C-alpha positions as CSV (number, residue, x, y, z in Angstrom):
1,M,0.0,0.0,0.0
2,N,1.4,3.3,-1.0
3,L,-0.7,6.0,0.7
4,G,1.9,8.7,0.2
5,N,1.9,8.3,-3.6
6,A,-1.9,8.2,-3.7
7,I,-2.2,11.4,-1.7
8,K,0.5,13.2,-3.8
9,S,-1.2,12.0,-7.1
10,L,-4.6,13.2,-6.0
11,R,-3.3,16.5,-4.7
12,K,-1.5,17.2,-8.0
13,E,-4.5,16.1,-10.1
14,K,-6.5,18.7,-8.2
15,G,-3.8,21.4,-8.7
16,I,-3.3,21.9,-4.9
17,R,0.1,22.9,-3.6
18,Q,1.5,20.9,-0.8
19,N,1.5,23.9,1.6
20,Q,-2.2,24.6,0.8
21,L,-3.2,21.1,1.6
22,A,-1.1,21.1,4.8
23,D,-2.8,24.3,5.9
24,T,-6.3,23.0,5.1
25,C,-5.5,19.9,7.2
26,S,-3.9,21.8,10.1
27,I,-0.6,19.9,9.7
28,T,2.8,21.1,8.7
29,Q,4.0,21.1,5.2
30,S,7.0,19.1,6.4
31,Y,4.8,16.4,7.9
32,L,2.7,16.2,4.7
33,S,5.9,16.0,2.6
34,N,7.0,13.1,4.8
35,I,3.6,11.4,4.4
36,E,3.8,11.8,0.6
37,A,7.3,10.4,0.6
38,N,6.2,7.4,2.7
39,K,8.6,8.4,5.5
40,K,5.8,9.0,8.0
41,E,2.7,7.0,8.5
42,P,-0.3,9.2,9.3
43,T,-2.9,8.5,11.9
44,L,-6.5,7.7,10.7
45,S,-7.6,11.1,11.9
46,V,-4.9,12.8,9.8
47,L,-5.9,10.6,6.8
48,Q,-9.5,11.7,7.3
49,Q,-8.4,15.4,7.3
50,I,-6.4,14.9,4.1
51,C,-9.3,13.2,2.4
52,E,-11.6,16.1,3.4
53,G,-9.0,18.5,2.0
54,L,-8.9,16.6,-1.2
55,S,-12.6,16.0,-1.3
56,V,-12.0,12.2,-1.7
57,P,-13.7,9.5,0.4
58,L,-11.3,7.6,2.6
59,P,-12.1,4.2,1.0
60,I,-11.2,5.6,-2.4
61,L,-7.8,6.8,-1.1
62,F,-7.2,3.3,0.3
63,F,-8.1,1.7,-3.0
64,I,-6.0,4.0,-5.1
65,S,-3.0,3.3,-2.7
66,M,-3.3,-0.5,-3.1
67,D,-0.9,-2.5,-5.2
68,A,-0.7,-6.2,-6.1
69,D,1.2,-7.1,-2.9
70,D,-1.9,-6.0,-0.9
71,V,-4.1,-8.6,-2.7
72,S,-4.2,-12.3,-2.0
73,D,-2.5,-14.5,-4.6
74,D,-5.7,-15.9,-6.0
75,K,-6.9,-12.4,-6.8
76,K,-3.7,-10.8,-8.1
77,Q,-4.4,-11.5,-11.8
78,L,-7.8,-9.9,-11.6
79,F,-6.4,-7.0,-9.6
80,N,-3.6,-6.5,-12.1
81,Q,-6.1,-6.4,-14.9
82,M,-8.7,-4.1,-13.3
83,A,-6.8,-1.8,-10.9
84,P,-5.1,0.5,-13.5
85,M,-8.3,1.3,-15.2
86,I,-10.2,1.8,-11.9
87,K,-7.5,3.9,-10.3
88,Q,-7.3,6.1,-13.4
89,T,-11.1,6.6,-13.3
90,F,-11.0,7.5,-9.6
91,L,-8.1,9.9,-10.1
92,K,-9.9,11.7,-13.0
93,S,-13.3,11.7,-11.4
94,F,-12.0,13.2,-8.1
95,A,-9.7,15.6,-9.8
96,T,-12.4,18.1,-10.4
């Protein structure tokens, strides 16, 4: 699971600068930078604030951050076929 990359991708798709999102979420830009770089693991409450700042439901953020290693072996092939299209759709639909 790559939450940092998902947050960064959504933020950039929406054209929000890192300092703007940090201010909206009442966290420091440094902390957000570390989250996006996967150097810090945010609490659930911080994730909820980030999702509110990005106008994205938390379950969508979790799905976008998933990769094949997060899926059981018997479902990896299906995940690998479907996930790129679904993720791209989510990124585009929540970018506006």
